[in-house]
N, C-alpha and C positions, 0 to 999 in steps of 0.2 A: 621510362614511363612506370609508373608504379602499377601495380594488379588493382582492379576495382576490388571492392570491399564484396562481396559475397555476404546479401542479408540474410540468407538460411545459415552460412556458417557462424554468423555476429550472433544470431537465437541461439546458436548450440554451444557457441563460447559465453554467452549468458547466463544461459539455465547452469553449465558447469561452475561459472563462476561465482553465482549466487548461493550454489550447494556447498562451494567451497568458504565462502564468506559466513555463511550460515553457522558452519562448525568452528570457523577460526576467527570470528568476527571482523571488524574493519578498520580499528585505531591504529592497528600498524601495517595497516597494507602499503604494500611495497609489490611492485610490479614483477620483479624479477624472482620472487619465491612463489610469486602465484602464478605464475607462467610454469617455472618447475615442477609444482604439486598437479598442475594440470598435464602435464608433459610435452608442453610446448616450449618454442623460444620466445623471448621478449618480444621480437619483430612479430611475432604472429596476433599478440596484445595490442600493440600499438600500430598495425595496419589498420585493427578494426577499431581503435580507440585510442584517440591522437595523446591519450594521457591521463593520470588519475581522476582529474575532474571530469573528462568526458567518461570515464568509465564510471564514475559513480553517479553521475546523471544518467548513462544509458540504465544502470542497475534498478534506480530508482521507479524509470519509466518500464524497465520490465516487471516490476512488482505491483505496480499500478496498475500496468495493462493484462495484467493473469487477472487482478482482482476487477476489474471492469469487465473482463469477460467472463469470469463467472457471474456476474450480478447482471450481465445482459444474459444469459442462458435461462435465467427463471424466468416465470411468466410476467408479465410486464404488471406491477403493483397498479391495482384500481381498474385492470379489465374483468371480464367477466372470466372466471378461473385462476384470475393471477393472483397474487401475493398482496398482502396489506405492507406497506413501509413497515411495518414492525417486526414481521415474517423476512423480508431481507435482511434487518439488522440481525437477527436469530440466525439465520441461514449462514451470514458470514463469519458471525461468532463461531459455529460448528464448523465450518472450514477451518478457520483459522485454530483452533484449538486442537482438531483431528489431524490435519495433514499442513498446518504450514508456521507452527508454531516458532520453528526454527526462524523462520522469514519474517515473520512479527518482531524476534527478536532482534534480528538484521535491522529492519525498518527503525525501531527505537533507538537503537544505537545510535545509527545516521543520526536521528530527528537529535538525539541527545550530544553528539559531537557539534552540531550544528548551533545548538543553544548554547552551549559552552564558549562557542568561537573556536572551537579547536576543528573545524572543517570550515573553509571557506568556499563560497561557490553559491551562484543563485540557486541552483537546483531543488535543496531541500524546502525552500520559502515558494519556488514555483509548484513544487508536488503537493504541499500543502493547499496553495491558492488555487491550483487546477482540480483536485480533490475536492473543495468547497465547491467550486463550480459546476462538478460535475453533480453532487448531491441536490445543491440549489434547483439545476435542472429540471430532477427529478420530482423535487418538490413544487416547481413550476407549474410541470404538466400535469400536477395533480390537484392543480387550483389554489397553492399557496400564494398569495399577494407578491409581484415582485419586490417591495419594498421589505419583506420578510424573508423570503427564500434565504438569499445568502446568509441571513444572521442566524437562521433556523439551521442551517448548512453546518454553519462553521459550527454551533452548538454542538449540534449531532456528532461530527466528527471528532471534536475535543473531547467528549462526554466517553465516547465509544473507545478513544486511543487511551483514554484515562483508565479506564476499566482492564484493558489490555495490560497495561503496567502495574496496576495494582495485583491482576492474578498474576504475572510474570513474577511481582514480588515476593506475594505472600501466598500463592498455591490456594488462598482461600475461593475455591470455584463456587462453593453453594452461594458463599454472601455476595460474589462479584456476581453471577449469574442472576440470583434476585435481583439486583440493582439494574441489571442488562435487563431483563423483562420490564422494570419500570420506564426503562429509556426507549423501548421499543414501543410501549403503549402510548406514550409521550409523540413518539414519532407518527404513531396511527392517529393521534388525533388531532394533529397538523391537517391530515391529508383526509379525514374524513367528514363528510358534506355535513354541514352545519344542521 
Protein backbone atom coordinates (compact mmCIF):
# COMPACT_ATOMS: atom_id res chain seq x y z
CA UNK A 1 0.00 0.00 0.00
CA UNK A 2 1.33 3.42 -0.98
CA UNK A 3 2.13 5.94 1.68
CA UNK A 4 -0.51 8.70 1.95
CA UNK A 5 0.39 12.12 0.57
CA UNK A 6 1.48 14.64 3.16
CA UNK A 7 -0.25 17.97 2.32
CA UNK A 8 2.40 20.04 4.10
CA UNK A 9 5.22 18.24 2.27
CA UNK A 10 3.35 18.76 -1.00
CA UNK A 11 3.13 22.52 -0.34
CA UNK A 12 6.86 22.64 0.46
CA UNK A 13 7.58 20.81 -2.80
CA UNK A 14 5.33 23.21 -4.71
CA UNK A 15 7.21 26.21 -3.30
CA UNK A 16 10.52 24.67 -4.40
CA UNK A 17 9.15 23.66 -7.81
CA UNK A 18 7.70 27.11 -8.47
CA UNK A 19 11.03 28.66 -7.49
CA UNK A 20 12.88 26.34 -9.88
CA UNK A 21 10.44 26.94 -12.74
CA UNK A 22 10.48 30.70 -12.20
CA UNK A 23 14.20 30.55 -12.91
CA UNK A 24 14.27 27.88 -15.64
CA UNK A 25 10.87 28.11 -17.31
CA UNK A 26 8.35 25.40 -17.97
CA UNK A 27 8.53 24.83 -21.73
CA UNK A 28 11.09 22.03 -21.40
CA UNK A 29 9.82 20.67 -18.08
CA UNK A 30 10.75 17.07 -17.41
CA UNK A 31 10.25 15.38 -14.05
CA UNK A 32 13.64 13.68 -13.85
CA UNK A 33 15.79 16.85 -14.20
CA UNK A 34 13.36 18.73 -11.94
CA UNK A 35 13.64 16.08 -9.22
CA UNK A 36 17.44 16.08 -9.52
CA UNK A 37 17.61 19.89 -9.25
CA UNK A 38 15.47 19.75 -6.11
CA UNK A 39 17.60 17.00 -4.59
CA UNK A 40 14.88 14.35 -4.71
CA UNK A 41 14.12 11.20 -6.60
CA UNK A 42 11.51 11.18 -9.34
CA UNK A 43 9.47 8.95 -7.03
CA UNK A 44 9.04 11.84 -4.56
CA UNK A 45 7.49 13.98 -7.31
CA UNK A 46 5.28 11.22 -8.70
CA UNK A 47 4.14 10.35 -5.19
CA UNK A 48 2.79 13.88 -4.74
CA UNK A 49 1.86 14.60 -8.37
CA UNK A 50 0.61 11.79 -10.61
CA UNK A 51 2.32 13.29 -13.65
CA UNK A 52 3.25 16.46 -15.47
CA UNK A 53 -0.39 17.51 -16.02
CA UNK A 54 -1.24 17.21 -12.33
CA UNK A 55 1.95 19.05 -11.44
CA UNK A 56 1.13 21.98 -13.74
CA UNK A 57 -2.41 22.09 -12.40
CA UNK A 58 -1.06 22.16 -8.84
CA UNK A 59 1.43 24.92 -9.74
CA UNK A 60 -1.35 27.11 -11.13
CA UNK A 61 -3.58 26.46 -8.12
CA UNK A 62 -0.63 27.25 -5.83
CA UNK A 63 0.11 30.56 -7.58
CA UNK A 64 -3.57 31.50 -7.60
CA UNK A 65 -3.98 30.63 -3.92
CA UNK A 66 -0.97 32.77 -3.09
CA UNK A 67 -2.57 35.76 -4.85
CA UNK A 68 -5.96 35.16 -3.23
CA UNK A 69 -4.32 34.99 0.18
CA UNK A 70 -2.69 38.35 -0.35
CA UNK A 71 -5.91 39.92 -1.58
CA UNK A 72 -7.81 38.33 1.31
CA UNK A 73 -5.39 39.89 3.81
CA UNK A 74 -6.27 43.40 2.61
CA UNK A 75 -9.08 45.33 4.28
CA UNK A 76 -12.31 44.48 2.47
CA UNK A 77 -12.99 46.89 -0.42
CA UNK A 78 -16.00 49.04 0.29
CA UNK A 79 -15.97 48.72 4.11
CA UNK A 80 -15.03 51.54 6.45
CA UNK A 81 -11.27 51.57 6.58
CA UNK A 82 -11.20 49.22 3.61
CA UNK A 83 -9.63 49.77 0.26
CA UNK A 84 -11.34 50.62 -2.98
CA UNK A 85 -11.19 48.04 -5.74
CA UNK A 86 -8.66 50.24 -7.56
CA UNK A 87 -6.44 50.14 -4.46
CA UNK A 88 -6.55 46.33 -4.58
CA UNK A 89 -5.48 46.45 -8.25
CA UNK A 90 -2.59 48.76 -7.36
CA UNK A 91 -1.57 46.63 -4.34
CA UNK A 92 -1.52 43.50 -6.51
CA UNK A 93 0.63 45.29 -9.07
CA UNK A 94 3.09 46.36 -6.38
CA UNK A 95 3.44 42.77 -5.09
CA UNK A 96 3.94 41.44 -8.57
CA UNK A 97 6.66 43.94 -9.45
CA UNK A 98 8.39 43.93 -6.08
CA UNK A 99 8.22 40.27 -5.05
CA UNK A 100 6.63 38.09 -7.68
CA UNK A 101 8.04 39.12 -11.05
CA UNK A 102 9.58 35.68 -11.71
CA UNK A 103 6.21 34.09 -10.85
CA UNK A 104 4.40 36.49 -13.17
CA UNK A 105 6.77 35.48 -15.98
CA UNK A 106 6.13 31.80 -15.22
CA UNK A 107 2.38 32.28 -15.21
CA UNK A 108 2.42 34.10 -18.56
CA UNK A 109 4.71 31.44 -20.00
CA UNK A 110 2.19 28.76 -19.00
CA UNK A 111 -0.70 30.78 -20.45
CA UNK A 112 1.26 31.40 -23.67
CA UNK A 113 2.08 27.71 -24.11
CA UNK A 114 -1.59 26.90 -23.61
CA UNK A 115 -2.70 29.57 -26.10
CA UNK A 116 -0.20 28.21 -28.65
CA UNK A 117 -1.58 24.69 -28.24
CA UNK A 118 1.71 23.42 -26.81
CA UNK A 119 0.29 22.68 -23.39
CA UNK A 120 -2.81 20.58 -23.26
CA UNK A 121 -5.10 20.05 -20.33
CA UNK A 122 -7.94 21.93 -18.69
CA UNK A 123 -5.89 23.68 -16.03
CA UNK A 124 -5.21 27.02 -17.75
CA UNK A 125 -8.81 27.58 -18.89
CA UNK A 126 -9.98 26.49 -15.42
CA UNK A 127 -7.59 28.88 -13.69
CA UNK A 128 -8.68 31.80 -15.89
CA UNK A 129 -12.35 30.95 -15.38
CA UNK A 130 -11.90 30.60 -11.61
CA UNK A 131 -10.05 33.91 -11.46
CA UNK A 132 -12.83 35.66 -13.40
CA UNK A 133 -15.43 34.17 -11.03
CA UNK A 134 -13.42 35.28 -7.99
CA UNK A 135 -13.22 38.88 -9.23
CA UNK A 136 -16.88 38.78 -10.32
CA UNK A 137 -17.80 37.72 -6.78
CA UNK A 138 -15.97 40.76 -5.39
CA UNK A 139 -17.77 42.99 -7.89
CA UNK A 140 -21.17 41.47 -7.05
CA UNK A 141 -20.54 41.94 -3.33
CA UNK A 142 -20.00 45.63 -3.99
CA UNK A 143 -23.12 46.26 -5.99
CA UNK A 144 -22.20 45.40 -9.56
CA UNK A 145 -25.27 43.78 -11.15
CA UNK A 146 -25.13 40.03 -11.72
CA UNK A 147 -25.37 40.33 -15.51
CA UNK A 148 -22.37 42.70 -15.64
CA UNK A 149 -20.07 41.26 -12.96
CA UNK A 150 -18.48 38.41 -14.93
CA UNK A 151 -18.06 40.58 -18.04
CA UNK A 152 -16.35 43.34 -16.05
CA UNK A 153 -14.21 40.80 -14.16
CA UNK A 154 -13.05 39.31 -17.45
CA UNK A 155 -12.19 42.77 -18.78
CA UNK A 156 -10.33 43.72 -15.59
CA UNK A 157 -8.32 40.48 -15.54
CA UNK A 158 -7.45 40.63 -19.24
CA UNK A 159 -6.40 44.28 -19.09
CA UNK A 160 -4.30 43.64 -15.97
CA UNK A 161 -2.58 40.64 -17.58
CA UNK A 162 -1.99 42.65 -20.75
CA UNK A 163 -0.31 45.40 -18.75
CA UNK A 164 1.90 42.81 -17.05
CA UNK A 165 2.96 41.43 -20.43
CA UNK A 166 3.58 44.96 -21.75
CA UNK A 167 5.82 45.73 -18.76
CA UNK A 168 7.67 42.39 -18.98
CA UNK A 169 8.25 42.96 -22.69
CA UNK A 170 9.12 46.67 -22.77
CA UNK A 171 10.23 47.51 -19.23
CA UNK A 172 8.43 50.85 -19.65
CA UNK A 173 7.25 51.18 -16.05
CA UNK A 174 6.05 54.79 -16.23
CA UNK A 175 3.82 54.29 -19.27
CA UNK A 176 2.43 50.96 -18.09
CA UNK A 177 1.76 52.19 -14.56
CA UNK A 178 -0.05 55.25 -15.93
CA UNK A 179 -2.33 52.85 -17.79
CA UNK A 180 -2.68 50.73 -14.63
CA UNK A 181 -3.85 53.82 -12.72
CA UNK A 182 -6.53 54.36 -15.34
CA UNK A 183 -7.58 50.71 -15.07
CA UNK A 184 -7.76 51.01 -11.28
CA UNK A 185 -9.88 54.17 -11.59
CA UNK A 186 -12.21 52.31 -13.95
CA UNK A 187 -12.54 49.46 -11.45
CA UNK A 188 -13.38 52.00 -8.73
CA UNK A 189 -16.03 53.56 -10.95
CA UNK A 190 -17.80 50.19 -11.21
CA UNK A 191 -18.13 49.85 -7.45
CA UNK A 192 -18.71 53.50 -6.49
CA UNK A 193 -22.30 54.33 -5.55
CA UNK A 194 -23.97 56.32 -8.32
